[in-house]
Backbone bond lengths (Angstrom), bond angles and torsions (degrees), N, CA, C in turn:
res aa  C-N    CA-C-N  psi(-1)  N-CA   C-N-CA  omega(-1)  CA-C   N-CA-C  phi
1 M - - - 1.452 - - 1.527 109.01 -
2 K 1.339 116.80 131.96 1.447 122.37 -178.13 1.528 109.47 -81.61
3 M 1.343 115.96 125.88 1.458 119.73 -179.06 1.528 109.39 -75.05
4 N 1.323 116.46 139.33 1.447 122.88 178.13 1.528 109.69 -55.90
5 V 1.342 117.44 136.19 1.458 122.60 -175.91 1.519 111.27 -62.45
6 S 1.346 118.25 -42.44 1.459 118.90 -177.76 1.529 111.32 -71.88
7 V 1.324 118.33 -30.17 1.466 119.68 175.09 1.528 109.27 -68.52
8 K 1.349 116.39 -40.93 1.466 120.90 176.45 1.526 110.44 -60.34
9 A 1.332 115.46 -46.35 1.466 120.35 179.14 1.518 110.50 -63.74
10 G 1.338 116.25 -40.97 1.457 120.25 178.70 1.516 112.05 -63.43
11 L 1.333 116.92 -42.23 1.465 120.33 178.15 1.527 110.91 -65.14
12 S 1.326 116.59 -41.61 1.468 119.99 178.20 1.520 110.27 -62.69
13 F 1.339 115.92 -47.59 1.462 121.08 178.85 1.527 109.91 -60.72
14 G 1.330 116.29 -46.09 1.458 121.06 -179.86 1.520 112.47 -62.20
15 A 1.337 116.04 -41.10 1.468 119.46 179.14 1.527 110.48 -64.67
16 L 1.318 116.92 -43.24 1.473 120.17 179.21 1.529 111.04 -64.34
17 M 1.329 116.38 -46.32 1.464 119.64 -179.92 1.526 110.55 -67.03
18 G 1.335 116.31 -39.98 1.459 119.77 177.71 1.516 111.35 -61.40
19 L 1.332 116.44 -42.85 1.466 120.64 178.28 1.524 110.77 -63.83
20 F 1.327 116.64 -43.74 1.471 120.83 179.15 1.521 110.50 -59.59
21 F 1.347 116.32 -50.74 1.461 119.63 -178.44 1.526 111.46 -70.51
22 A 1.329 117.03 -30.71 1.462 119.62 176.96 1.523 109.89 -62.93
23 L 1.316 115.63 -45.83 1.461 119.00 178.96 1.529 111.09 -65.76
24 L 1.315 116.35 -45.81 1.460 120.86 -179.39 1.522 111.03 -62.04
25 F 1.342 116.35 -53.13 1.460 121.44 -177.84 1.525 110.97 -69.24
26 G 1.328 115.30 -43.12 1.462 119.66 -177.50 1.520 112.66 -63.24
27 I 1.319 116.64 -44.93 1.469 119.93 -179.34 1.518 110.11 -66.40
28 T 1.322 116.51 -45.45 1.467 120.80 -179.92 1.521 110.44 -62.01
29 N 1.338 116.32 -49.30 1.453 121.00 -178.69 1.528 111.26 -69.57
30 G 1.321 116.87 -38.13 1.454 121.09 -178.07 1.519 112.23 -63.92
31 Q 1.328 116.74 -33.37 1.458 120.03 178.78 1.525 110.81 -67.99
32 K 1.338 116.15 -32.85 1.464 120.44 -177.51 1.520 112.04 -87.78
33 E 1.328 118.02 -41.58 1.458 122.44 -166.85 1.527 115.24 -108.96
34 G 1.317 118.87 -15.05 1.452 120.32 -179.01 1.516 113.41 105.36
35 I 1.339 115.72 -175.91 1.469 122.36 -172.35 1.529 112.92 -66.88
36 S 1.324 118.95 -37.17 1.465 120.00 -179.03 1.530 110.71 -65.66
37 A 1.326 117.88 -37.34 1.464 121.46 177.08 1.526 110.05 -68.69
38 L 1.325 116.22 -35.45 1.465 120.60 177.80 1.522 110.18 -62.30
39 V 1.328 116.84 -49.32 1.465 121.69 -178.24 1.529 110.57 -65.19
40 S 1.323 118.53 -47.56 1.466 120.59 -179.39 1.529 110.40 -65.10
41 G 1.318 118.36 -36.75 1.467 121.74 177.23 1.519 111.56 -63.38
42 I 1.317 116.24 -42.38 1.469 120.76 179.00 1.528 110.25 -65.06
43 L 1.341 117.32 -46.65 1.466 120.75 -179.51 1.530 112.00 -63.36
44 L 1.322 117.86 -43.84 1.468 120.96 178.23 1.521 111.26 -64.01
45 S 1.314 116.90 -41.15 1.461 120.17 179.98 1.520 111.44 -66.18
46 L 1.334 117.38 -41.74 1.470 120.14 177.70 1.521 111.07 -63.59
47 A 1.340 116.92 -43.87 1.470 120.41 179.64 1.528 110.42 -63.75
48 G 1.326 116.69 -43.74 1.468 120.45 178.19 1.520 111.72 -63.53
49 G 1.322 116.68 -39.68 1.458 120.54 178.32 1.511 112.08 -64.52
50 L 1.327 116.95 -44.79 1.468 120.19 178.67 1.527 111.62 -65.38
51 L 1.323 117.26 -41.11 1.457 120.54 178.12 1.531 110.71 -62.76
52 S 1.316 116.76 -46.56 1.469 118.93 179.33 1.527 110.63 -65.34
53 G 1.318 117.81 -33.37 1.464 120.82 177.03 1.515 111.98 -65.09
54 V 1.334 116.88 -43.04 1.465 120.34 177.98 1.530 109.71 -64.28
55 L 1.325 117.04 -43.34 1.467 120.12 177.85 1.528 111.04 -62.41
56 F 1.321 116.60 -39.59 1.465 120.87 176.49 1.528 110.04 -61.46
57 G 1.325 117.23 -45.06 1.465 121.72 178.89 1.520 111.49 -60.96
58 L 1.334 117.32 -43.31 1.466 120.97 178.24 1.529 111.05 -64.60
59 F 1.329 116.40 -42.00 1.467 120.18 176.76 1.530 110.50 -59.94
60 M 1.317 116.82 -42.24 1.473 120.54 179.51 1.528 110.25 -65.11
61 D 1.323 118.65 -37.92 1.474 121.63 176.51 1.524 110.84 -60.35
62 I 1.326 116.27 -45.13 1.461 120.40 179.21 1.521 110.14 -63.45
63 F 1.320 116.96 -43.17 1.470 121.51 178.68 1.530 110.47 -60.88
64 V 1.327 117.33 -43.75 1.468 121.15 179.43 1.529 110.83 -63.87
65 M 1.329 117.67 -41.07 1.467 120.23 178.49 1.530 110.95 -62.46
66 I 1.321 116.81 -41.93 1.466 120.87 178.69 1.527 110.40 -64.65
67 Q 1.341 117.12 -44.69 1.465 120.26 -179.84 1.524 111.38 -65.95
68 T 1.324 117.30 -36.19 1.469 120.78 178.05 1.525 109.63 -60.81
69 K 1.317 117.00 -42.42 1.465 120.67 178.35 1.527 111.13 -67.74
70 K 1.333 117.07 -39.32 1.468 119.94 -179.46 1.527 111.81 -67.43
71 F 1.326 117.49 -28.85 1.459 120.63 -179.76 1.535 112.61 -86.56
72 E 1.313 118.02 -0.79 1.465 121.45 -179.02 1.532 112.95 -56.18
73 P 1.357 119.93 -45.06 1.473 118.48 177.58 1.533 112.93 -60.00
74 L 1.329 116.98 -40.63 1.463 119.98 178.21 1.527 110.17 -66.58
75 R 1.314 117.12 -39.97 1.461 120.65 178.88 1.530 110.33 -62.37
76 S 1.325 117.01 -41.55 1.465 120.50 177.81 1.525 111.11 -65.27
77 Q 1.315 116.54 -42.11 1.469 121.24 178.61 1.535 110.65 -62.78
78 M 1.309 116.54 -45.40 1.473 120.42 179.37 1.528 110.39 -61.94
79 A 1.323 117.28 -42.82 1.462 121.23 -179.49 1.524 111.26 -65.51
80 A 1.326 117.38 -31.47 1.465 120.47 179.04 1.530 111.76 -74.49
81 E 1.345 116.34 -32.02 1.465 120.63 -175.56 1.529 113.98 -94.56
82 Y 1.317 117.43 -28.91 1.465 121.64 -173.12 1.527 110.42 -133.85
83 R 1.315 114.73 165.11 1.467 119.88 170.69 1.528 106.45 -89.56
84 V 1.331 116.84 100.60 1.465 121.71 -178.63 1.522 108.17 -78.70
85 V 1.331 115.23 121.53 1.460 121.92 -178.28 1.528 110.67 -89.13
86 F 1.329 115.85 -39.23 1.462 120.72 -176.19 1.516 107.54 -158.81
87 E 1.332 116.58 151.93 1.459 120.99 178.92 1.515 109.78 -158.75
88 S 1.329 114.98 154.79 1.462 120.25 173.45 1.520 108.93 -175.31
89 G 1.319 114.18 168.94 1.453 119.67 172.04 1.521 108.29 -63.93
90 A 1.314 116.34 149.28 1.462 120.18 -177.69 1.523 109.56 -157.91
91 N 1.300 115.24 162.62 1.460 122.98 169.16 1.512 107.27 -116.82
92 H 1.329 116.27 139.36 1.455 122.24 177.33 1.521 107.46 -114.79
93 F 1.331 116.84 127.40 1.453 120.04 178.68 1.516 109.50 -81.83
94 I 1.328 115.43 122.35 1.457 121.56 176.82 1.529 107.65 -140.44
95 N 1.325 115.21 118.94 1.471 121.59 -178.63 1.534 112.24 50.11
96 K 1.304 116.75 50.45 1.466 125.48 177.48 1.526 114.82 68.05
97 E 1.334 118.45 1.32 1.463 120.89 174.13 1.519 108.45 -97.91
98 S 1.310 115.67 136.91 1.455 121.09 174.17 1.522 106.97 -92.79
99 V 1.335 115.79 99.34 1.463 122.47 -174.12 1.520 109.41 -87.44
100 G 1.322 117.34 120.37 1.459 122.01 -178.84 1.512 111.82 -81.39
101 G 1.328 115.66 149.81 1.453 120.58 178.55 1.511 111.62 175.92
102 W 1.331 116.01 -146.36 1.457 122.03 -177.13 1.514 109.17 -130.47
103 L 1.334 115.96 136.73 1.463 122.18 -178.86 1.520 109.45 -114.62
104 F 1.331 115.49 130.65 1.463 122.66 178.76 1.518 109.32 -118.36
105 L 1.306 116.22 138.22 1.459 121.91 169.66 1.522 105.81 -112.50
106 T 1.332 115.14 116.24 1.456 119.50 175.46 1.520 107.41 -108.70
107 S 1.298 117.12 174.63 1.465 119.75 -179.91 1.526 111.25 -66.66
108 E 1.333 117.44 -16.02 1.470 120.59 -177.28 1.523 115.27 -112.92
109 S 1.349 118.19 -20.14 1.466 118.57 -175.78 1.526 112.18 -160.65
110 L 1.311 113.66 168.92 1.454 123.27 171.45 1.531 104.48 -107.77
111 F 1.322 117.13 123.25 1.461 121.26 -173.28 1.526 109.93 -126.51
112 F 1.341 116.20 129.18 1.464 122.22 178.56 1.525 108.96 -121.90
113 K 1.322 116.01 137.29 1.465 121.78 172.97 1.519 108.01 -132.04
114 S 1.332 115.98 127.88 1.460 120.28 -178.32 1.525 111.02 -79.58
115 H 1.335 115.66 157.45 1.458 119.79 173.39 1.526 108.42 -90.16
116 Q 1.312 116.76 176.08 1.465 121.07 -171.06 1.529 114.56 -76.38
117 F 1.323 119.28 -10.81 1.455 121.11 -176.01 1.523 112.29 -92.03
118 N 1.316 117.34 43.99 1.456 122.65 -179.47 1.521 109.76 -130.06
119 I 1.302 116.18 158.95 1.461 120.90 173.78 1.529 108.93 -79.02
120 Q 1.328 116.90 -41.56 1.462 122.27 -176.04 1.534 110.54 -108.15
121 N 1.321 117.21 71.29 1.461 120.78 177.18 1.526 108.95 -64.18
122 H 1.315 116.40 135.44 1.465 119.61 -179.57 1.521 111.43 -164.86
123 E 1.320 113.90 169.22 1.456 122.88 170.40 1.517 106.74 -121.48
124 L 1.320 115.86 148.60 1.458 121.12 177.98 1.520 107.62 -139.83
125 S 1.319 115.89 129.03 1.454 121.02 176.52 1.525 107.70 -125.32
126 I 1.325 115.73 124.67 1.466 121.06 178.48 1.529 107.48 -118.15
127 P 1.338 117.47 109.69 1.471 119.38 177.69 1.534 110.16 -61.61
128 M 1.316 116.73 148.24 1.469 120.65 -178.84 1.526 111.41 -57.76
129 N 1.338 118.14 -35.34 1.462 119.47 -179.32 1.529 112.45 -74.23
130 A 1.341 118.01 -4.44 1.462 121.68 175.71 1.528 111.94 -99.61
131 I 1.337 116.79 0.22 1.469 120.99 179.28 1.524 109.06 -98.84
132 K 1.328 115.52 122.18 1.466 121.00 178.86 1.529 110.70 -87.95
133 S 1.344 116.04 -45.24 1.468 119.76 -179.45 1.524 110.21 -156.33
134 V 1.316 114.42 163.56 1.460 121.25 178.22 1.525 108.01 -145.97
135 A 1.330 115.42 142.98 1.466 119.18 179.08 1.524 109.60 -156.60
136 P 1.326 116.61 146.39 1.469 119.21 171.50 1.527 108.62 -66.16
137 C 1.318 117.23 150.24 1.465 120.50 177.77 1.520 109.53 -147.72
138 K 1.313 115.27 163.87 1.457 120.60 177.27 1.517 109.09 -87.90
139 L 1.324 114.59 135.05 1.455 121.29 171.37 1.517 105.43 -122.20
140 L 1.306 115.93 126.02 1.456 122.92 -167.56 1.527 106.18 58.88
141 A 1.306 119.10 -119.97 1.463 119.29 -178.54 1.528 112.40 -109.05
142 F 1.324 117.13 5.42 1.459 120.57 -171.93 1.524 112.05 -114.39
143 Q 1.317 116.27 147.74 1.468 123.38 178.52 1.532 108.63 -84.26
144 T 1.329 116.31 63.80 1.466 120.49 -177.95 1.522 111.99 -117.19
145 G 1.316 117.43 5.19 1.455 120.23 -176.20 1.520 113.00 -95.01
146 L 1.307 114.63 152.59 1.456 123.17 174.27 1.522 105.80 -129.57
147 K 1.318 115.57 117.13 1.455 121.94 -175.12 1.523 108.75 -106.22
148 I 1.335 116.17 120.03 1.459 122.47 -178.14 1.523 108.39 -109.59
149 E 1.325 116.30 118.91 1.465 120.22 174.20 1.523 107.51 -96.89
150 K 1.345 114.95 126.43 1.456 119.45 -179.23 1.528 109.47 -94.88
151 T 1.323 115.68 161.37 1.468 120.93 -177.48 1.523 112.07 -65.55
152 D 1.340 118.29 -20.27 1.467 121.05 177.96 1.529 112.20 -84.70
153 G 1.343 117.33 4.69 1.458 121.82 177.65 1.519 113.97 90.46
154 K 1.307 118.60 -6.55 1.466 121.60 179.28 1.523 109.73 -85.49
155 W 1.334 115.06 159.70 1.463 122.12 -178.63 1.514 110.09 -120.21
156 E 1.301 116.06 147.19 1.463 122.94 170.81 1.522 106.71 -125.29
157 K 1.340 116.23 138.20 1.463 120.37 178.01 1.517 109.91 -121.99
158 F 1.331 114.02 137.92 1.456 122.03 178.49 1.516 109.18 -128.54
159 V 1.318 116.11 152.11 1.463 122.40 168.92 1.515 105.79 -107.06
160 V 1.329 116.19 122.77 1.464 121.96 -179.32 1.523 109.31 -140.95
161 N 1.308 116.39 160.01 1.465 120.94 167.57 1.522 106.47 -81.41
162 D 1.286 118.46 155.98 1.468 123.73 176.46 1.532 112.23 58.02
163 T 1.325 116.42 53.18 1.474 120.73 -177.18 1.525 112.31 -58.25
164 K 1.324 116.99 -37.82 1.469 119.43 -179.28 1.524 110.87 -65.87
165 E 1.327 116.84 -39.11 1.461 120.11 179.02 1.530 110.88 -67.95
166 W 1.350 116.57 -41.74 1.465 119.75 176.01 1.529 110.31 -58.33
167 A 1.328 116.26 -49.98 1.469 120.23 -178.01 1.526 110.75 -61.22
168 A 1.325 117.66 -41.82 1.470 121.13 -179.26 1.524 110.71 -63.48
169 K 1.327 117.47 -44.15 1.466 120.45 -178.56 1.530 111.72 -67.30
170 I 1.327 116.68 -40.27 1.471 119.86 178.10 1.525 109.70 -66.32
171 N 1.333 116.92 -44.92 1.470 119.89 179.34 1.524 111.76 -62.03
172 E 1.322 116.41 -37.39 1.466 120.88 177.33 1.538 110.38 -61.04
173 L 1.327 116.18 -43.73 1.472 119.75 178.09 1.528 111.57 -67.98
174 L 1.328 116.91 -35.91 1.469 120.07 177.61 1.525 110.68 -61.44
175 V 1.325 116.91 -42.20 1.466 121.29 178.35 1.525 109.82 -63.13
176 K 1.337 117.46 -43.96 1.468 120.84 178.79 1.523 110.79 -61.55
177 H 1.330 117.37 -40.96 1.462 120.54 179.47 1.528 111.27 -66.66
178 E 1.337 116.37 -39.81 1.472 119.67 177.36 1.523 110.79 -63.67
179 Q 1.324 116.88 -42.19 1.463 120.61 178.64 1.526 110.90 -64.34
180 K 1.316 116.21 -40.42 1.463 121.17 179.36 1.532 110.19 -64.16
181 E 1.340 116.77 -45.23 1.467 120.39 179.15 1.530 110.85 -65.20
182 Y 1.324 117.30 -38.25 1.460 121.34 179.50 1.535 110.44 -64.59
183 S 1.338 115.94 -43.78 1.468 118.77 -178.83 1.531 110.86 -68.50
184 M 1.318 118.04 -29.06 1.468 121.20 177.46 1.533 111.42 -71.62
185 R 1.345 116.75 -31.32 1.466 121.21 179.92 1.509 112.45 -77.26
186 T 1.333 117.33 -27.31 1.474 119.62 -176.03 1.493 112.46 -97.08
């Protein structure tokens, strides 16, 4: 059974925060109270960190479900106007902010629209002929990034689930576009 991505992220976040607070609380308490306080402080901090991580993951699941429903009109509009190849929730990095929204791959472009809970709300459309390359990449410690190199030398980064599938589908369309352009030239 595949574990939910936000629960995985929540557990990872919770474990890291639990470890941080365990060390902080444990060392501080251990210096004052002795080894038993150190051990109990570490265990309580780890348990609290994991619990808060799971709650964070559940909160993120609820947020994603709400955003998926809110993007339904846009998804219907995109499907009516374009041949949508792939889509999912995504974050787009712009000026060091990870802007949340929805990413669409159509046969002609990669299109991102942010949701309302961002500082830098925006839309971004990258035509397929403006994409030079695409590859999954690590963001922080996780393989959740999608790095798009454009023909003008600029880069766009997204956080998506299934980075390998996104990259494969985009690369497949890039090959089709190259073949189409080649056949038009000959």
